mmCIF entry with sequence, helices, sheets and N, C-alpha, C, O atoms, coordinates in Angstrom:
data_MODEL
# 
_entry.id   MODEL 
# 
_entity.id                         1 
_entity.type                       polymer 
_entity.pdbx_number_of_molecules   1 
# 
_entity_poly.entity_id                      1 
_entity_poly.type                           'polypeptide(L)' 
_entity_poly.nstd_linkage                   no 
_entity_poly.nstd_monomer                   no 
_entity_poly.pdbx_seq_one_letter_code       MNKDGKEEIFVQFGNSYTSGNTETSISLFIKNTSGVYKNHL 
_entity_poly.pdbx_seq_one_letter_code_can   MNKDGKEEIFVQFGNSYTSGNTETSISLFIKNTSGVYKNHL 
_entity_poly.pdbx_strand_id                 A 
# 
loop_
_entity_poly_seq.entity_id 
_entity_poly_seq.num 
_entity_poly_seq.mon_id 
_entity_poly_seq.hetero 
1 1  MET n 
1 2  ASN n 
1 3  LYS n 
1 4  ASP n 
1 5  GLY n 
1 6  LYS n 
1 7  GLU n 
1 8  GLU n 
1 9  ILE n 
1 10 PHE n 
1 11 VAL n 
1 12 GLN n 
1 13 PHE n 
1 14 GLY n 
1 15 ASN n 
1 16 SER n 
1 17 TYR n 
1 18 THR n 
1 19 SER n 
1 20 GLY n 
1 21 ASN n 
1 22 THR n 
1 23 GLU n 
1 24 THR n 
1 25 SER n 
1 26 ILE n 
1 27 SER n 
1 28 LEU n 
1 29 PHE n 
1 30 ILE n 
1 31 LYS n 
1 32 ASN n 
1 33 THR n 
1 34 SER n 
1 35 GLY n 
1 36 VAL n 
1 37 TYR n 
1 38 LYS n 
1 39 ASN n 
1 40 HIS n 
1 41 LEU n 
# 
_struct_asym.id          A 
_struct_asym.entity_id   1 
# 
loop_
_struct_conf.conf_type_id 
_struct_conf.id 
_struct_conf.pdbx_PDB_helix_id 
_struct_conf.beg_label_comp_id 
_struct_conf.beg_label_asym_id 
_struct_conf.beg_label_seq_id 
_struct_conf.pdbx_beg_PDB_ins_code 
_struct_conf.end_label_comp_id 
_struct_conf.end_label_asym_id 
_struct_conf.end_label_seq_id 
_struct_conf.pdbx_end_PDB_ins_code 
_struct_conf.beg_auth_comp_id 
_struct_conf.beg_auth_asym_id 
_struct_conf.beg_auth_seq_id 
_struct_conf.end_auth_comp_id 
_struct_conf.end_auth_asym_id 
_struct_conf.end_auth_seq_id 
_struct_conf.pdbx_PDB_helix_class 
_struct_conf.details 
_struct_conf.pdbx_PDB_helix_length 
HELX_P HELX_P1 AA1 SER A 16 ? SER A 19 ? SER A 16 SER A 19 1 ? 4 
HELX_P HELX_P2 AA2 GLY A 20 ? THR A 22 ? GLY A 20 THR A 22 5 ? 3 
# 
_struct_conf_type.id          HELX_P 
_struct_conf_type.criteria    ? 
_struct_conf_type.reference   ? 
# 
_struct_sheet.id               AA1 
_struct_sheet.type             ? 
_struct_sheet.number_strands   3 
_struct_sheet.details          ? 
# 
loop_
_struct_sheet_order.sheet_id 
_struct_sheet_order.range_id_1 
_struct_sheet_order.range_id_2 
_struct_sheet_order.offset 
_struct_sheet_order.sense 
AA1 1 2 ? anti-parallel 
AA1 2 3 ? anti-parallel 
# 
loop_
_struct_sheet_range.sheet_id 
_struct_sheet_range.id 
_struct_sheet_range.beg_label_comp_id 
_struct_sheet_range.beg_label_asym_id 
_struct_sheet_range.beg_label_seq_id 
_struct_sheet_range.pdbx_beg_PDB_ins_code 
_struct_sheet_range.end_label_comp_id 
_struct_sheet_range.end_label_asym_id 
_struct_sheet_range.end_label_seq_id 
_struct_sheet_range.pdbx_end_PDB_ins_code 
_struct_sheet_range.beg_auth_comp_id 
_struct_sheet_range.beg_auth_asym_id 
_struct_sheet_range.beg_auth_seq_id 
_struct_sheet_range.end_auth_comp_id 
_struct_sheet_range.end_auth_asym_id 
_struct_sheet_range.end_auth_seq_id 
AA1 1 GLU A 8  ? PHE A 13 ? GLU A 8  PHE A 13 
AA1 2 SER A 25 ? LYS A 31 ? SER A 25 LYS A 31 
AA1 3 TYR A 37 ? ASN A 39 ? TYR A 37 ASN A 39 
# 
loop_
_atom_site.group_PDB 
_atom_site.id 
_atom_site.type_symbol 
_atom_site.label_atom_id 
_atom_site.label_alt_id 
_atom_site.label_comp_id 
_atom_site.label_asym_id 
_atom_site.label_entity_id 
_atom_site.label_seq_id 
_atom_site.pdbx_PDB_ins_code 
_atom_site.Cartn_x 
_atom_site.Cartn_y 
_atom_site.Cartn_z 
_atom_site.occupancy 
_atom_site.B_iso_or_equiv 
_atom_site.pdbx_formal_charge 
_atom_site.auth_seq_id 
_atom_site.auth_comp_id 
_atom_site.auth_asym_id 
_atom_site.auth_atom_id 
_atom_site.pdbx_PDB_model_num 
ATOM 1   N N  . MET A 1 1  ? 55.748 -19.144 35.934 1.00 0.00 ? 1  MET A N  1 
ATOM 2   C CA . MET A 1 1  ? 54.528 -19.884 35.779 1.00 0.00 ? 1  MET A CA 1 
ATOM 3   C C  . MET A 1 1  ? 54.830 -21.358 35.428 1.00 0.00 ? 1  MET A C  1 
ATOM 4   O O  . MET A 1 1  ? 54.211 -22.271 35.974 1.00 0.00 ? 1  MET A O  1 
ATOM 5   N N  . ASN A 1 2  ? 55.769 -21.568 34.528 1.00 0.00 ? 2  ASN A N  1 
ATOM 6   C CA . ASN A 1 2  ? 56.101 -22.947 34.160 1.00 0.00 ? 2  ASN A CA 1 
ATOM 7   C C  . ASN A 1 2  ? 57.502 -23.340 34.624 1.00 0.00 ? 2  ASN A C  1 
ATOM 8   O O  . ASN A 1 2  ? 58.032 -24.372 34.213 1.00 0.00 ? 2  ASN A O  1 
ATOM 9   N N  . LYS A 1 3  ? 58.099 -22.508 35.484 1.00 0.00 ? 3  LYS A N  1 
ATOM 10  C CA . LYS A 1 3  ? 59.396 -22.790 36.115 1.00 0.00 ? 3  LYS A CA 1 
ATOM 11  C C  . LYS A 1 3  ? 60.533 -22.961 35.113 1.00 0.00 ? 3  LYS A C  1 
ATOM 12  O O  . LYS A 1 3  ? 61.434 -23.770 35.334 1.00 0.00 ? 3  LYS A O  1 
ATOM 13  N N  . ASP A 1 4  ? 60.499 -22.198 34.003 1.00 0.00 ? 4  ASP A N  1 
ATOM 14  C CA . ASP A 1 4  ? 61.578 -22.258 33.025 1.00 0.00 ? 4  ASP A CA 1 
ATOM 15  C C  . ASP A 1 4  ? 62.613 -21.157 33.239 1.00 0.00 ? 4  ASP A C  1 
ATOM 16  O O  . ASP A 1 4  ? 63.578 -21.065 32.480 1.00 0.00 ? 4  ASP A O  1 
ATOM 17  N N  . GLY A 1 5  ? 62.427 -20.321 34.261 1.00 0.00 ? 5  GLY A N  1 
ATOM 18  C CA . GLY A 1 5  ? 63.375 -19.265 34.566 1.00 0.00 ? 5  GLY A CA 1 
ATOM 19  C C  . GLY A 1 5  ? 63.112 -17.950 33.867 1.00 0.00 ? 5  GLY A C  1 
ATOM 20  O O  . GLY A 1 5  ? 63.792 -16.964 34.151 1.00 0.00 ? 5  GLY A O  1 
ATOM 21  N N  . LYS A 1 6  ? 62.143 -17.900 32.956 1.00 0.00 ? 6  LYS A N  1 
ATOM 22  C CA . LYS A 1 6  ? 61.797 -16.656 32.260 1.00 0.00 ? 6  LYS A CA 1 
ATOM 23  C C  . LYS A 1 6  ? 60.734 -15.914 33.051 1.00 0.00 ? 6  LYS A C  1 
ATOM 24  O O  . LYS A 1 6  ? 59.820 -16.521 33.608 1.00 0.00 ? 6  LYS A O  1 
ATOM 25  N N  . GLU A 1 7  ? 60.865 -14.580 33.094 1.00 0.00 ? 7  GLU A N  1 
ATOM 26  C CA . GLU A 1 7  ? 59.856 -13.778 33.789 1.00 0.00 ? 7  GLU A CA 1 
ATOM 27  C C  . GLU A 1 7  ? 58.579 -13.728 32.964 1.00 0.00 ? 7  GLU A C  1 
ATOM 28  O O  . GLU A 1 7  ? 58.619 -13.496 31.756 1.00 0.00 ? 7  GLU A O  1 
ATOM 29  N N  . GLU A 1 8  ? 57.441 -13.949 33.627 1.00 0.00 ? 8  GLU A N  1 
ATOM 30  C CA . GLU A 1 8  ? 56.150 -13.990 32.950 1.00 0.00 ? 8  GLU A CA 1 
ATOM 31  C C  . GLU A 1 8  ? 55.119 -13.215 33.760 1.00 0.00 ? 8  GLU A C  1 
ATOM 32  O O  . GLU A 1 8  ? 55.198 -13.134 34.985 1.00 0.00 ? 8  GLU A O  1 
ATOM 33  N N  . ILE A 1 9  ? 54.158 -12.653 33.054 1.00 0.00 ? 9  ILE A N  1 
ATOM 34  C CA . ILE A 1 9  ? 53.027 -11.988 33.690 1.00 0.00 ? 9  ILE A CA 1 
ATOM 35  C C  . ILE A 1 9  ? 51.763 -12.541 33.064 1.00 0.00 ? 9  ILE A C  1 
ATOM 36  O O  . ILE A 1 9  ? 51.595 -12.492 31.846 1.00 0.00 ? 9  ILE A O  1 
ATOM 37  N N  . PHE A 1 10 ? 50.871 -13.068 33.897 1.00 0.00 ? 10 PHE A N  1 
ATOM 38  C CA . PHE A 1 10 ? 49.592 -13.609 33.454 1.00 0.00 ? 10 PHE A CA 1 
ATOM 39  C C  . PHE A 1 10 ? 48.509 -12.638 33.899 1.00 0.00 ? 10 PHE A C  1 
ATOM 40  O O  . PHE A 1 10 ? 48.410 -12.323 35.085 1.00 0.00 ? 10 PHE A O  1 
ATOM 41  N N  . VAL A 1 11 ? 47.690 -12.158 32.955 1.00 0.00 ? 11 VAL A N  1 
ATOM 42  C CA . VAL A 1 11 ? 46.655 -11.169 33.260 1.00 0.00 ? 11 VAL A CA 1 
ATOM 43  C C  . VAL A 1 11 ? 45.300 -11.719 32.825 1.00 0.00 ? 11 VAL A C  1 
ATOM 44  O O  . VAL A 1 11 ? 45.132 -12.160 31.689 1.00 0.00 ? 11 VAL A O  1 
ATOM 45  N N  . GLN A 1 12 ? 44.333 -11.686 33.746 1.00 0.00 ? 12 GLN A N  1 
ATOM 46  C CA . GLN A 1 12 ? 42.960 -12.072 33.444 1.00 0.00 ? 12 GLN A CA 1 
ATOM 47  C C  . GLN A 1 12 ? 42.103 -10.826 33.619 1.00 0.00 ? 12 GLN A C  1 
ATOM 48  O O  . GLN A 1 12 ? 42.165 -10.163 34.654 1.00 0.00 ? 12 GLN A O  1 
ATOM 49  N N  . PHE A 1 13 ? 41.298 -10.508 32.595 1.00 0.00 ? 13 PHE A N  1 
ATOM 50  C CA . PHE A 1 13 ? 40.504 -9.292  32.635 1.00 0.00 ? 13 PHE A CA 1 
ATOM 51  C C  . PHE A 1 13 ? 39.260 -9.465  31.782 1.00 0.00 ? 13 PHE A C  1 
ATOM 52  O O  . PHE A 1 13 ? 39.101 -10.475 31.096 1.00 0.00 ? 13 PHE A O  1 
ATOM 53  N N  . GLY A 1 14 ? 38.391 -8.487  31.827 1.00 0.00 ? 14 GLY A N  1 
ATOM 54  C CA . GLY A 1 14 ? 37.275 -8.462  30.896 1.00 0.00 ? 14 GLY A CA 1 
ATOM 55  C C  . GLY A 1 14 ? 35.915 -8.337  31.541 1.00 0.00 ? 14 GLY A C  1 
ATOM 56  O O  . GLY A 1 14 ? 35.761 -8.327  32.762 1.00 0.00 ? 14 GLY A O  1 
ATOM 57  N N  . ASN A 1 15 ? 34.951 -8.244  30.673 1.00 0.00 ? 15 ASN A N  1 
ATOM 58  C CA . ASN A 1 15 ? 33.544 -8.201  31.026 1.00 0.00 ? 15 ASN A CA 1 
ATOM 59  C C  . ASN A 1 15 ? 32.760 -8.580  29.775 1.00 0.00 ? 15 ASN A C  1 
ATOM 60  O O  . ASN A 1 15 ? 33.364 -8.851  28.737 1.00 0.00 ? 15 ASN A O  1 
ATOM 61  N N  . SER A 1 16 ? 31.456 -8.605  29.845 1.00 0.00 ? 16 SER A N  1 
ATOM 62  C CA . SER A 1 16 ? 30.663 -9.042  28.694 1.00 0.00 ? 16 SER A CA 1 
ATOM 63  C C  . SER A 1 16 ? 30.793 -8.093  27.506 1.00 0.00 ? 16 SER A C  1 
ATOM 64  O O  . SER A 1 16 ? 30.586 -8.503  26.364 1.00 0.00 ? 16 SER A O  1 
ATOM 65  N N  . TYR A 1 17 ? 31.130 -6.841  27.761 1.00 0.00 ? 17 TYR A N  1 
ATOM 66  C CA . TYR A 1 17 ? 31.285 -5.877  26.662 1.00 0.00 ? 17 TYR A CA 1 
ATOM 67  C C  . TYR A 1 17 ? 32.585 -6.101  25.893 1.00 0.00 ? 17 TYR A C  1 
ATOM 68  O O  . TYR A 1 17 ? 32.587 -6.061  24.663 1.00 0.00 ? 17 TYR A O  1 
ATOM 69  N N  . THR A 1 18 ? 33.695 -6.338  26.607 1.00 0.00 ? 18 THR A N  1 
ATOM 70  C CA . THR A 1 18 ? 34.998 -6.475  25.943 1.00 0.00 ? 18 THR A CA 1 
ATOM 71  C C  . THR A 1 18 ? 35.360 -7.909  25.597 1.00 0.00 ? 18 THR A C  1 
ATOM 72  O O  . THR A 1 18 ? 36.191 -8.140  24.719 1.00 0.00 ? 18 THR A O  1 
ATOM 73  N N  . SER A 1 19 ? 34.745 -8.883  26.281 1.00 0.00 ? 19 SER A N  1 
ATOM 74  C CA . SER A 1 19 ? 35.180 -10.272 26.124 1.00 0.00 ? 19 SER A CA 1 
ATOM 75  C C  . SER A 1 19 ? 34.083 -11.227 25.671 1.00 0.00 ? 19 SER A C  1 
ATOM 76  O O  . SER A 1 19 ? 34.287 -12.441 25.678 1.00 0.00 ? 19 SER A O  1 
ATOM 77  N N  . GLY A 1 20 ? 32.942 -10.714 25.284 1.00 0.00 ? 20 GLY A N  1 
ATOM 78  C CA . GLY A 1 20 ? 31.873 -11.575 24.773 1.00 0.00 ? 20 GLY A CA 1 
ATOM 79  C C  . GLY A 1 20 ? 31.213 -12.411 25.847 1.00 0.00 ? 20 GLY A C  1 
ATOM 80  O O  . GLY A 1 20 ? 31.180 -12.023 27.014 1.00 0.00 ? 20 GLY A O  1 
ATOM 81  N N  . ASN A 1 21 ? 30.689 -13.559 25.453 1.00 0.00 ? 21 ASN A N  1 
ATOM 82  C CA . ASN A 1 21 ? 29.917 -14.414 26.363 1.00 0.00 ? 21 ASN A CA 1 
ATOM 83  C C  . ASN A 1 21 ? 30.739 -14.974 27.514 1.00 0.00 ? 21 ASN A C  1 
ATOM 84  O O  . ASN A 1 21 ? 30.193 -15.232 28.586 1.00 0.00 ? 21 ASN A O  1 
ATOM 85  N N  . THR A 1 22 ? 32.026 -15.164 27.319 1.00 0.00 ? 22 THR A N  1 
ATOM 86  C CA . THR A 1 22 ? 32.857 -15.731 28.383 1.00 0.00 ? 22 THR A CA 1 
ATOM 87  C C  . THR A 1 22 ? 33.126 -14.717 29.489 1.00 0.00 ? 22 THR A C  1 
ATOM 88  O O  . THR A 1 22 ? 33.428 -15.098 30.619 1.00 0.00 ? 22 THR A O  1 
ATOM 89  N N  . GLU A 1 23 ? 33.019 -13.434 29.173 1.00 0.00 ? 23 GLU A N  1 
ATOM 90  C CA . GLU A 1 23 ? 33.251 -12.331 30.110 1.00 0.00 ? 23 GLU A CA 1 
ATOM 91  C C  . GLU A 1 23 ? 34.661 -12.319 30.678 1.00 0.00 ? 23 GLU A C  1 
ATOM 92  O O  . GLU A 1 23 ? 34.916 -11.634 31.669 1.00 0.00 ? 23 GLU A O  1 
ATOM 93  N N  . THR A 1 24 ? 35.587 -13.065 30.068 1.00 0.00 ? 24 THR A N  1 
ATOM 94  C CA . THR A 1 24 ? 36.965 -13.102 30.544 1.00 0.00 ? 24 THR A CA 1 
ATOM 95  C C  . THR A 1 24 ? 37.916 -13.198 29.354 1.00 0.00 ? 24 THR A C  1 
ATOM 96  O O  . THR A 1 24 ? 37.685 -13.963 28.418 1.00 0.00 ? 24 THR A O  1 
ATOM 97  N N  . SER A 1 25 ? 38.965 -12.424 29.406 1.00 0.00 ? 25 SER A N  1 
ATOM 98  C CA . SER A 1 25 ? 40.056 -12.518 28.441 1.00 0.00 ? 25 SER A CA 1 
ATOM 99  C C  . SER A 1 25 ? 41.339 -12.734 29.232 1.00 0.00 ? 25 SER A C  1 
ATOM 100 O O  . SER A 1 25 ? 41.433 -12.331 30.391 1.00 0.00 ? 25 SER A O  1 
ATOM 101 N N  . ILE A 1 26 ? 42.325 -13.370 28.605 1.00 0.00 ? 26 ILE A N  1 
ATOM 102 C CA . ILE A 1 26 ? 43.598 -13.573 29.279 1.00 0.00 ? 26 ILE A CA 1 
ATOM 103 C C  . ILE A 1 26 ? 44.743 -13.156 28.366 1.00 0.00 ? 26 ILE A C  1 
ATOM 104 O O  . ILE A 1 26 ? 44.636 -13.230 27.142 1.00 0.00 ? 26 ILE A O  1 
ATOM 105 N N  . SER A 1 27 ? 45.822 -12.724 28.969 1.00 0.00 ? 27 SER A N  1 
ATOM 106 C CA . SER A 1 27 ? 47.047 -12.401 28.252 1.00 0.00 ? 27 SER A CA 1 
ATOM 107 C C  . SER A 1 27 ? 48.213 -12.991 29.028 1.00 0.00 ? 27 SER A C  1 
ATOM 108 O O  . SER A 1 27 ? 48.215 -13.002 30.258 1.00 0.00 ? 27 SER A O  1 
ATOM 109 N N  . LEU A 1 28 ? 49.195 -13.476 28.299 1.00 0.00 ? 28 LEU A N  1 
ATOM 110 C CA . LEU A 1 28 ? 50.421 -13.989 28.901 1.00 0.00 ? 28 LEU A CA 1 
ATOM 111 C C  . LEU A 1 28 ? 51.574 -13.220 28.289 1.00 0.00 ? 28 LEU A C  1 
ATOM 112 O O  . LEU A 1 28 ? 51.819 -13.309 27.086 1.00 0.00 ? 28 LEU A O  1 
ATOM 113 N N  . PHE A 1 29 ? 52.279 -12.471 29.110 1.00 0.00 ? 29 PHE A N  1 
ATOM 114 C CA . PHE A 1 29 ? 53.424 -11.689 28.668 1.00 0.00 ? 29 PHE A CA 1 
ATOM 115 C C  . PHE A 1 29 ? 54.691 -12.380 29.153 1.00 0.00 ? 29 PHE A C  1 
ATOM 116 O O  . PHE A 1 29 ? 54.834 -12.669 30.341 1.00 0.00 ? 29 PHE A O  1 
ATOM 117 N N  . ILE A 1 30 ? 55.612 -12.643 28.225 1.00 0.00 ? 30 ILE A N  1 
ATOM 118 C CA . ILE A 1 30 ? 56.890 -13.282 28.558 1.00 0.00 ? 30 ILE A CA 1 
ATOM 119 C C  . ILE A 1 30 ? 58.009 -12.347 28.132 1.00 0.00 ? 30 ILE A C  1 
ATOM 120 O O  . ILE A 1 30 ? 57.999 -11.811 27.023 1.00 0.00 ? 30 ILE A O  1 
ATOM 121 N N  . LYS A 1 31 ? 58.976 -12.157 29.028 1.00 0.00 ? 31 LYS A N  1 
ATOM 122 C CA . LYS A 1 31 ? 60.103 -11.270 28.746 1.00 0.00 ? 31 LYS A CA 1 
ATOM 123 C C  . LYS A 1 31 ? 61.054 -11.946 27.779 1.00 0.00 ? 31 LYS A C  1 
ATOM 124 O O  . LYS A 1 31 ? 61.488 -13.075 28.008 1.00 0.00 ? 31 LYS A O  1 
ATOM 125 N N  . ASN A 1 32 ? 61.381 -11.241 26.680 1.00 0.00 ? 32 ASN A N  1 
ATOM 126 C CA . ASN A 1 32 ? 62.310 -11.799 25.699 1.00 0.00 ? 32 ASN A CA 1 
ATOM 127 C C  . ASN A 1 32 ? 63.753 -11.458 26.080 1.00 0.00 ? 32 ASN A C  1 
ATOM 128 O O  . ASN A 1 32 ? 63.994 -10.841 27.118 1.00 0.00 ? 32 ASN A O  1 
ATOM 129 N N  . THR A 1 33 ? 64.694 -11.853 25.256 1.00 0.00 ? 33 THR A N  1 
ATOM 130 C CA . THR A 1 33 ? 66.114 -11.633 25.570 1.00 0.00 ? 33 THR A CA 1 
ATOM 131 C C  . THR A 1 33 ? 66.492 -10.158 25.572 1.00 0.00 ? 33 THR A C  1 
ATOM 132 O O  . THR A 1 33 ? 67.523 -9.796  26.139 1.00 0.00 ? 33 THR A O  1 
ATOM 133 N N  . SER A 1 34 ? 65.685 -9.296  24.953 1.00 0.00 ? 34 SER A N  1 
ATOM 134 C CA . SER A 1 34 ? 65.923 -7.850  24.951 1.00 0.00 ? 34 SER A CA 1 
ATOM 135 C C  . SER A 1 34 ? 65.365 -7.177  26.190 1.00 0.00 ? 34 SER A C  1 
ATOM 136 O O  . SER A 1 34 ? 65.551 -5.975  26.379 1.00 0.00 ? 34 SER A O  1 
ATOM 137 N N  . GLY A 1 35 ? 64.677 -7.943  27.048 1.00 0.00 ? 35 GLY A N  1 
ATOM 138 C CA . GLY A 1 35 ? 64.088 -7.392  28.266 1.00 0.00 ? 35 GLY A CA 1 
ATOM 139 C C  . GLY A 1 35 ? 62.728 -6.785  28.054 1.00 0.00 ? 35 GLY A C  1 
ATOM 140 O O  . GLY A 1 35 ? 62.236 -6.054  28.913 1.00 0.00 ? 35 GLY A O  1 
ATOM 141 N N  . VAL A 1 36 ? 62.102 -7.074  26.917 1.00 0.00 ? 36 VAL A N  1 
ATOM 142 C CA . VAL A 1 36 ? 60.789 -6.523  26.588 1.00 0.00 ? 36 VAL A CA 1 
ATOM 143 C C  . VAL A 1 36 ? 59.746 -7.629  26.737 1.00 0.00 ? 36 VAL A C  1 
ATOM 144 O O  . VAL A 1 36 ? 59.936 -8.745  26.254 1.00 0.00 ? 36 VAL A O  1 
ATOM 145 N N  . TYR A 1 37 ? 58.639 -7.302  27.414 1.00 0.00 ? 37 TYR A N  1 
ATOM 146 C CA . TYR A 1 37 ? 57.555 -8.273  27.546 1.00 0.00 ? 37 TYR A CA 1 
ATOM 147 C C  . TYR A 1 37 ? 56.747 -8.316  26.254 1.00 0.00 ? 37 TYR A C  1 
ATOM 148 O O  . TYR A 1 37 ? 56.359 -7.274  25.725 1.00 0.00 ? 37 TYR A O  1 
ATOM 149 N N  . LYS A 1 38 ? 56.492 -9.533  25.744 1.00 0.00 ? 38 LYS A N  1 
ATOM 150 C CA . LYS A 1 38 ? 55.704 -9.729  24.530 1.00 0.00 ? 38 LYS A CA 1 
ATOM 151 C C  . LYS A 1 38 ? 54.493 -10.588 24.869 1.00 0.00 ? 38 LYS A C  1 
ATOM 152 O O  . LYS A 1 38 ? 54.592 -11.548 25.634 1.00 0.00 ? 38 LYS A O  1 
ATOM 153 N N  . ASN A 1 39 ? 53.347 -10.232 24.291 1.00 0.00 ? 39 ASN A N  1 
ATOM 154 C CA . ASN A 1 39 ? 52.119 -10.980 24.513 1.00 0.00 ? 39 ASN A CA 1 
ATOM 155 C C  . ASN A 1 39 ? 52.168 -12.280 23.706 1.00 0.00 ? 39 ASN A C  1 
ATOM 156 O O  . ASN A 1 39 ? 52.402 -12.252 22.498 1.00 0.00 ? 39 ASN A O  1 
ATOM 157 N N  . HIS A 1 40 ? 51.946 -13.419 24.373 1.00 0.00 ? 40 HIS A N  1 
ATOM 158 C CA . HIS A 1 40 ? 52.029 -14.722 23.711 1.00 0.00 ? 40 HIS A CA 1 
ATOM 159 C C  . HIS A 1 40 ? 50.676 -15.392 23.566 1.00 0.00 ? 40 HIS A C  1 
ATOM 160 O O  . HIS A 1 40 ? 50.619 -16.557 23.173 1.00 0.00 ? 40 HIS A O  1 
ATOM 161 N N  . LEU A 1 41 ? 49.592 -14.709 23.866 1.00 0.00 ? 41 LEU A N  1 
ATOM 162 C CA . LEU A 1 41 ? 48.263 -15.284 23.667 1.00 0.00 ? 41 LEU A CA 1 
ATOM 163 C C  . LEU A 1 41 ? 47.428 -14.353 22.826 1.00 0.00 ? 41 LEU A C  1 
ATOM 164 O O  . LEU A 1 41 ? 46.268 -14.652 22.541 1.00 0.00 ? 41 LEU A O  1 
# 
């Protein structure tokens, strides 16, 4: 996503029930040095 060489997953999801008035939530998962994706948002 930002061309730093780290694997990333960007997820956009939601609706008015789970995400309020915006109806959208986002998550950014970045793989750490252990190979595990961690949520950064």
